[in-house]
C-alpha positions in Angstrom: 196.5 70.2 92.1 197.6 71.0 88.2 195.6 67.9 86.2 197.0 66.3 83.4 196.1 66.1 79.7 195.0 63.2 77.1 195.2 61.8 74.0 191.6 60.9 73.1 190.0 60.5 69.7 186.9 57.4 67.7 188.4 55.0 65.0 186.0 54.8 61.8 186.0 52.1 59.2 184.6 55.5 56.2 183.9 52.7 54.0 181.9 51.7 56.3 180.8 55.0 57.7 180.8 52.4 61.1 183.6 52.9 64.1 185.9 50.1 64.9 185.5 48.4 68.2 189.0 46.8 69.9 191.0 49.2 67.6 194.9 48.3 69.4 196.1 51.8 70.4 199.8 52.2 71.4 201.6 55.0 73.2 205.0 56.0 73.7 206.6 58.5 74.7 206.9 58.2 78.3 207.1 54.7 79.0 204.1 53.2 76.6 201.0 52.9 77.4 198.1 50.4 75.6 194.7 50.7 74.8 192.0 49.5 73.4 188.6 51.5 71.6 185.3 51.3 73.0 182.3 49.7 72.2 181.5 53.7 70.3 185.0 53.0 69.1 186.5 55.6 71.3 190.0 55.7 73.1 191.9 58.3 75.5 195.2 58.4 77.5 194.2 60.1 80.4 196.9 61.2 83.3 199.6 61.6 80.9 202.3 64.2 81.8 203.8 67.2 79.4 206.0 65.7 76.8 205.5 64.7 73.3 204.0 61.2 71.9 203.7 59.3 69.0 200.4 56.8 68.2 199.9 54.2 66.4 196.6 52.1 65.6 196.1 48.9 64.7 193.2 46.7 63.8 192.4 43.1 62.1 192.0 43.9 58.2 193.2 48.2 58.8 196.8 49.6 57.5 198.2 50.9 60.3 197.5 54.7 61.3 200.5 56.2 63.2 200.7 59.5 64.3 204.3 61.4 65.2 205.2 63.6 67.7 202.0 64.6 68.9 202.7 67.3 71.9 200.6 67.4 75.6 201.5 70.4 76.1 197.7 71.1 75.7 195.0 68.3 76.2 194.5 66.7 72.7 191.4 64.8 71.2 192.8 63.4 67.0 188.8 63.7 66.2 187.3 60.9 64.0 190.4 59.0 62.1 189.5 56.9 59.0 191.0 53.8 59.0 192.2 52.8 55.6 191.5 48.6 54.6 194.5 46.6 53.9 
């Protein structure tokens, strides 16, 4: 029973200094997964098989944020993710 990996982070607006609730996070790699950030601005894709993924984060009023080639050789916490206003 080897635990599978995860990709997680917290999305926030640096201008307002607030989290972004309801941002859509789209993870592509072994299929496509979608999650929305919770009331703390957090998202968490858990139970991922080892591989390479790309992540796009979208929210109304903000430019999309994209990460390419995220490896789940280890669990990945992207930390605080600042979105830029349009």
